[in-house]
NUFI-181027 format. One record per residue (C-alpha): y, x, z. Coordinates in pm, whole numbers, padded with zeros to 5 digits, always signed. Each point is the difference from the previous one (the first is absolute). Layout:
YXZ...
This chain:
-02996-03297+00581+00347-00088-00038+00069+00075+00357+00102+00371+00073-00248+00143+00252+00138+00149+00346-00108+00360+00024+00122+00007-00437+00318-00130+00145+00050+00204+00288-00094+00298-00250+00302-00110-00177+00210-00004+00325-00070+00368+00040+00084+00116-00305+00346-00190-00014+00102+00176+00339-00134+00363-00107+00157-00055-00358-00172+00325-00063-00149-00037-00395+00097+00186-00289+00272-00038-00202+00037-00054-00371+00239-00135-00268-00016-00275-00229-00271-00274-00066-00013-00245-00323-00069-00330+00159+00342-00004+00274+00147-00342+00030+00309+00018-00119+00323-00222+00274+00290-00115-00151+00303-00159+00196+00009-00316+00071-00374-00114+00006-00244-00019+00240-00366+00099-00105-00277-00184+00210-00251+00303+00087-00351+00082+00163-00045+00289+00184-00384+00143-00089-00165+00257+00187-00196+00323-00165-00355-00151+00061-00132+00369-00078+00179+00179+00280+00264-00228+00180+00198+00327+00134+00099+00020-00344+00145-00403-00008+00356+00179-00031+00095+00287-00124+00290+00202+00140+00240+00258-00186+00365+00152-00050+00235-00003-00321+00289+00246-00094+00226-00156-00213+00326+00077-00185+00249-00068-00318-00064+00392-00177+00239+00202+00088-00036+00119-00383-00067-00304-00220+00141-00302+00246-00352-00150-00036-00200-00089+00322-00301+00215+00054-00260-00069+00273-00258+00205+00134-00289-00060+00300+00053+00246+00288-00360+00178+00092+00188+00106+00335-00212-00311+00127-00311+00209-00105+00076+00302+00180+00087+00165-00317+00373+00198-00103+00253-00249-00126+00273+00185-00169+00262-00310-00109-00048-00034+00401+00116+00361+00051+00211+00002-00218+00210-00340+00144-00022+00131+00349+00162+00326-00134+00263-00178-00176+00087-00215+00331+00031+00364+00112+00222+00135-00263+00363-00080-00057+00185-00344-00026-00066-00044-00403-00381+00088+00113-00035-00196+00283+00138-00317-00280-00260+00166-00235-00217-00037+00330+00058-00377+00108-00075-00128-00402-00331+00101-00009-00163-00280+00231-00346+00036+00189-00155-00331+00049-00278-00126+00173-00250-00273-00194-00368-00170+00032-00220-00135-00256-00254-00308+00098-00256-00220-00252+00112-00321+00005-00091-00321-00173+00294-00135-00155+00025-00411+00083+00320-00093-00234+00176+00213-00154+00340-00140-00118+00091+00280-00223-00343+00062-00237-00236-00284+00079-00279+00190-00214-00015+00227+00341-00120-00363+00203-00326+00057+00092-00046+00347-00016-00005+00372+00207+00261+00173-00001+00215+00278+00180+00258-00055+00212+00228+00223+00090+00237+00039+00255+00245+00167+00262+00096-00009+00348+00103-00411+00001-00330-00148-00098-00219+00271+00229+00228-00094+00308-00110-00356-00055-00375+00088-00103-00035+00224+00284+00160-00283+00211-00303-00240-00107-00288+00274+00040+00135+00173+00341+00289-00086+00108+00199-00353+00132-00143-00250-00273-00413+00142+00037-00077-00255+00220+00039-00328-00243-00111+00242-00327-00139+00315+00061-00314-00018-00216+00120-00333-00166+00226+00193-00277-00282+00107-00199-00234-00254+00055-00043-00233-00295-00094-00305+00128+00179-00299+00084+00023+00172+00350+00227+00288-00158+00353+00052-00076+00213+00079-00253+00248+00268-00069+00331-00188-00082+00209+00378-00205+00347-00152+00014+00206+00182-00192+00400+00014-00013+00292+00240-00083+00200+00167+00244+00278+00134-00168-00162+00221-00311-00373+00022+00190-00265-00207+00025-00061-00122+00416-00337-00168+00148+00119-00025+00335-00117-00443-00036-00319+00026-00114-00246-00142+00215-00370-00079+00076-00010-00437-00050-00252-00172+00209-00400-00004-00098-00051-00173-00366-00312-00021-00268+00058+00195-00291-00082-00251-00297-00339+00104-00192-00107+00236+00245-00354+00057+00125-00240+00178+00104-00081+00132-00301+00333+00086-00126+00103+00174+00346-00320+00245-00013+00133+00057-00384+00304+00040+00110-00083+00307+00267-00179+00125-00237+00263+00069-00246+00289+00131+00257+00179+00350-00076-00105+00310+00211+00330+00096+00070-00012+00323+00098-00187+00118-00380+00276-00235-00154+00275+00282-00040+00027+00375-00068+00239+00253+00167+00216+00230-00209-00149+00386+00055+00250+00251+00178+00070+00169-00315+00135-00398-00154+00160-00065+00248+00243+00334+00033+00073-00060-00390+00118-00288+00166+00206+00101+00197+00084+00282-00270+00110-00267-00239+00138-00285+00160+00166+00149+00302+00157+00377-00107+00021-00100-00381-00170+00323-00042-00258-00140-00318+00223+00130-00281+00056+00317+00164-00321+00098+00069-00060-00079-00397+00291+00293-00070-00109+00221+00164-00348+00012-00138+00188+00000-00341+00237+00300+00084-00312+00252-00065-00034-00143-00359+00368+00062-00058-00021+00378+00181-00279+00189-00201+00242+00040-00324+00165+00345+00012+00415-00034-00041+00038+00131-00338+00227+00307-00048+00246+00097-00301-00170+00287-00174+00138+00177-00271-00293+00078-00308-00082+00321-00130+00275+00171+00242+00063+00220+00210+00043-00124+00395+00284+00181+00146-00097+00039+00360+00298+00003+00237+00043+00032+00329+00314-00116+00257+00011+00378+00126+00026+00147-00377+00277-00318-00084+00200+00126+00337-00014+00341-00149+00161-00038-00352+00263-00204+00132+00118+00297+00249-00085+00285-00295+00284-00238-00187+00257-00046+00273-00028+00393+00026+00114+00042-00364+00215-00239-00020+00205+00235+00345-00098+00279-00228+00199-00079-00294+00318-00094+00273-00012+00363+00051+00178+00307-00127-00227+00284+00025
C-alpha cells in the first residue's frame, strides 16, 4: 500500500489540469517556510477523493489605505460568485491616475494547497514526521505540474506521491530575491527511502490528510464589501458619524423667550411702513405751513 495506484494518480492529474476546486481561507496547519532554508517533503494524495489532492484559489492582499496594516481575503469568483474586491480593483484601474495607483497596490495572487509529509523542517524540527499543508504559488505549481503531466512526467509522475523507497522527495528551496522569497530552485530529488516508513504508517498518514476544500471559509459578500469600504475607501469612520447624526438632530434649538411678558409680533412690512412715516414727519417739519 506504500505505492500510489495508477487510477489514483490519473484522478490527481485530471483534477490538477481542471483546477476547478472550490476556494477557501486560512487553515491552521500551514507549513511556514523561511528564506535561506531547504524543506524536504513528500507530497500526499487525498485518498478519500484523489481529485481533491490539490486545492486552487485566488487571494487579494494589500496594505490597508486606512490603517496601513496588511489585509487579505479569498476571492469567491472561483466559485462563480461576485467578488466586491475584484470589482473595485477593476473599477479603480479604469479611473484616474490616483485610482490606478491604488488598484496597483491591491494584489491578486494564485495559490494552491497540498498535503505533505514533512521529512525535514530545518527551522521547526517538531514538524518532522507529521502531515502538514503546503501553501504555494505559481513557481512551485509549475514544478509540480511538470512532474505530474509535463516534461518531467516520464521520470517522476506517480513517484512524487509514493512513500516507498521508489518515491521522490520534494526539495522546497527558499531563497530571497530583493524583499521577496523565491522558490525557482526547488526540485524533486532522486528516489529515496524515508526512515521508519512502513505499510502501517503509510496507511495512517494517508488517513490523516486534510480535506483542503473544507479547511477554509470564504467571507460573505457583505463582509467583503465591508473590507472594501474600510480598507480601500476608508469610509468606516464616516459611516459611524452618519449613524450618530440623527441623535444630535432630535433636540429642538432653544429660542430665547421672555417669561410673563407679551411677545410683540412684527413683520418686515410693518417696520418699513414705520420708517416711511417717520421720514414724512421729518419732511413736513421742515416746511412752513
